[in-house]
N, C-alpha and C positions, 0 to 999 in steps of 0.2 A: 308688547313691552312687558318686562317683568314687573311684578308688584314689589316696589321697594319702600313702601310707606313705613314698614316696621324696622328698617335698617337706619340706625342713627348716624353711624360713621359715614362721612361724605365720600371718602376714598373707596370704601367697601361698596357703597351704593353705586358709585360710578363704574366699578369693576363688574358688578352684576348686570348693570344696564348694557355695558359694552358686549358682554358675552351673549346676552339675549338678542342684541342687534345682529350679531354675527350669525346666530342660529336661525333667525327669522328668514322667511322666504323673500327673495328680492321683489321689490315693487314692480308692477307692470309699467310699461312706457305710457306716457300720456297720450290720450286720443284727441283731446282738445288743447289748444294752447293755454298756458298759464294766464290767468286774468281774463279769461273769456267771459266770465260772469260779471266782471266789473262794470260799473256804470260808465258809459262813454260820455266824454265832455265835448260839447260843441266848440268849434274854434271861434275865437272872438273875431269880430269884424275888423278888417284892416283899417288903419287910419283913425280909429276911434280912440279918444283919450280915455285912459283907464281911471283917471281921478277927476 
């Protein structure tokens, strides 16, 4: 991503970022599914009151 810290004008900054994004190489496809590192939650027991 282009360094846009010095650009004060919002529209100008947006334009520079867009151009940088177009020039950047495309990201590689994911090898693992999204959220694979997320902590897994155990299912609650059926029939147990929650309160």
